[in-house]
Each structure stands twice: as structure tokens, then as C-alpha cells.
C-alpha positions in Angstrom: 0.0 0.0 0.0 1.3 3.4 -0.9 0.7 6.6 1.1 0.8 9.5 -1.4 0.1 12.4 0.9 0.3 13.0 4.7 -1.0 16.0 6.5 -1.2 16.7 10.2 -4.2 14.5 10.7 -4.6 12.5 7.5 -3.0 9.8 5.3 -4.1 9.9 1.6 -3.4 6.4 0.3 -4.2 3.5 -1.9 -7.5 1.7 -1.5 -7.5 -1.5 0.5 -10.0 -4.4 0.6 -10.9 -3.3 4.2 -12.1 0.0 2.8 -14.9 -1.6 0.7 -17.6 -2.0 3.3 -17.3 1.4 4.8 -17.1 2.9 1.3 -20.3 1.1 0.3 -22.1 2.2 3.5 -21.0 5.8 2.9 -22.4 5.7 -0.7 -25.7 4.2 0.5 -26.1 7.0 3.1 -28.8 9.4 2.1 -27.3 12.2 4.2 -23.9 11.8 2.4 -25.6 11.5 -1.0 -28.1 14.4 -0.6 -26.3 16.5 -3.3 -26.2 13.6 -5.8 -29.2 12.3 -7.8 -29.2 8.9 -6.0 -27.5 6.7 -3.5 -25.1 4.0 -4.9 -25.6 0.3 -4.8 -23.0 -1.8 -3.1 -21.9 -3.2 -6.4 -21.5 0.2 -8.0 -19.4 1.3 -5.0 -17.3 -1.8 -5.4 -16.7 -1.0 -9.1 -16.0 2.7 -8.3 -13.4 1.7 -5.7 -11.7 -0.6 -8.2 -11.6 2.1 -10.8 -10.2 4.7 -8.3 -7.4 2.3 -7.3 -6.6 1.6 -10.9 -6.2 5.3 -11.6 -3.9 5.7 -8.6 -1.7 2.8 -9.9 -1.6 4.2 -13.4 -1.1 7.9 -12.7 0.0 8.3 -9.1 -3.0 10.6 -8.6 -6.7 10.3 -8.4 -9.2 9.9 -5.6 -7.2 8.8 -2.6 -8.6 6.7 0.3 -8.3 8.9 3.4 -7.6 7.6 6.9 -7.2 9.4 10.2 -3.5 9.1 11.3 -4.5 8.8 15.0 -6.8 5.8 14.6 -6.1 4.4 11.2 -9.9 4.7 10.5 -11.0 5.0 6.9 -13.1 8.2 6.6 -13.7 8.7 2.9 -11.8 10.0 -0.1 -10.2 13.2 -1.3 -8.4 13.8 -4.6 -8.8 14.6 -8.3 -10.8 12.9 -11.0 -9.8 13.3 -14.6 -12.9 14.5 -16.6 -12.3 13.4 -20.2 -13.2 15.3 -23.3 -15.9 12.8 -24.1 -18.1 13.0 -20.9 -21.5 14.0 -19.9 -20.4 17.6 -19.7 -20.0 20.1 -22.5 -17.5 22.6 -21.1 -15.0 24.2 -23.5 -12.1 23.4 -21.1 -12.4 19.6 -21.3 -10.5 17.6 -20.5 -9.7 18.8 -17.0 -9.0 17.6 -13.4 -11.8 18.0 -10.9 -10.9 18.1 -7.2 -13.4 16.5 -4.9 -14.1 14.8 -1.6 -16.6 12.6 0.1 -16.3 11.9 3.8 -18.3 10.1 6.4 -20.7 12.4 8.4 -18.8 11.7 11.7 -15.9 13.9 10.5 -17.8 16.7 8.9 -17.3 20.3 10.1 -13.8 20.0 11.5 -11.6 21.1 8.5 -10.7 17.7 7.3 -12.0 18.2 3.7 -10.1 21.5 3.6 -6.9 20.0 5.1 -6.9 17.1 2.6 -7.9 19.2 -0.4 -5.1 21.8 0.2 -2.6 18.9 0.3 -4.0 17.5 -2.9 -3.7 20.8 -4.6 0.0 21.0 -3.8 0.5 17.3 -4.8 -1.1 17.6 -8.2 0.7 20.9 -8.8 4.0 19.1 -8.3 2.7 16.4 -10.8 2.3 19.1 -13.4 -1.4 19.8 -13.2 -1.8 23.5 -14.2 -5.5 24.1 -13.2 -8.3 22.4 -11.3 -12.0 22.7 -11.3 -14.6 21.5 -8.8 -18.4 21.1 -9.3 -21.3 20.7 -6.9 -25.0 21.5 -6.5 -25.6 25.2 -6.0 -27.2 24.5 -2.7 -24.2 22.6 -1.3 -22.8 25.4 0.8 -20.4 23.1 2.8 -18.5 22.0 -0.3 -18.6 25.5 -1.8 -17.0 26.8 1.4 -14.2 24.2 1.1 -13.6 25.3 -2.5 -13.3 28.9 -1.5 -11.0 28.0 1.5 -8.6 26.3 -0.9 -8.5 29.4 -3.1 -11.0 28.5 -5.8 -13.3 31.0 -7.4 -16.7 30.6 -8.9 -16.3 30.1 -12.7 -19.8 29.5 -13.9 -23.1 27.8 -13.3 -24.6 24.9 -15.4 -27.4 22.4 -15.4 -26.7 18.9 -14.2 -27.0 16.5 -17.1 -29.4 13.6 -16.7 -31.8 15.1 -14.2 -35.2 16.6 -14.9 -35.7 20.3 -15.5 -37.2 21.0 -12.1 -34.9 18.7 -10.1 -33.5 20.4 -6.9 -30.0 19.4 -8.0 -30.4 20.9 -11.5 -28.5 24.2 -10.7 -24.8 23.4 -10.4 -21.8 25.6 -9.8 -18.2 25.1 -11.1 -15.2 26.6 -9.3 -11.7 27.1 -10.7 -8.1 27.5 -9.6 -5.0 28.2 -11.6 -2.1 26.3 -10.0 1.0 27.6 -11.8 0.6 31.2 -10.5 
């Protein structure tokens, strides 16, 4: 197992088999998934975890498993996801890297997402990534605060592909940060 990034409280590392069940539980939690169109099945979570680990093995960057240094407890993921040119989105800037995080509710509101995201920004900058984006529902004020704390600015708004016109998650925001300043 590789540890890619360490912060004061966190290890951002490869995914391990022991992470699967808590990852599945997190993705089936309606509170965690309230800014997504649906919860994820256990099988979908398993496939996602395998894909995230494959990306880490290929590129040395991606969505890292996150554990608390003090306890070794898995608490979610933080990292970057490569959004390819051929995707559900129609942004001019494609392809690009999107920074993101998903953490268990027990660790919310204590700066962990910000701490991990700041470390990821520095890590991917060293890997040659020149700019990052982040996207969320307009109503997701907690994630928007993290984006702003790590120095991102609001770039634009857009409609979430694949959801109905009046869906509460339809209005989305996209933040941006230039890394080679």
C-alpha cells in the first residue's frame, strides 16, 4: 500500500480491501448523497473503488482513500478525478481535473476536507497539473466553502446533465483555480 500524501491528521493512500464495506455504506447513506441524484448500490461502489485504485496505480494521482492518522480509521476520499473530453459535460475546457471529496458524516465540520484538499492541490501541482475545477450543487454550501477556502473562485453555473428540469440538484456551480501562479 502506498501513502501518497500525509497531513497533520490524515493519510491519503491506496485503496485497500478493508475500505470496501465502509465505502459502500457511505455511498448508501442518504445524508452523504443528498447532493447527488441517488445513493449508490454496493456493487456500483465496489466498481468505483476498483476504478479509483486503478487510476492511482496508473497515474499516481486520483481519488485517494483517506484515513485518520491517529486511529487508522478510513473516513472517505479526497483527490482529483480526470474528466475526459468525451463525458456527460459540454465545457469548453475539457478535459480537466476535478478536485473532490466525500467523507463520512462523523468527520464533517472540522476542517478535514479543507486540510486534505489543500494537500491534494500541492500534490497535483507538483505532478504538473496546471489548473483544477470543482463542481457541486448550487445548494451545497459546505462543499462550496471548502472550494473557497482552498482558493478556488466561482467560474460558472450549469445544469446537471441527466436530471429533470425542475430537479432540486439541477442548478450546479463550477469553481476554478490556476495552479501555476
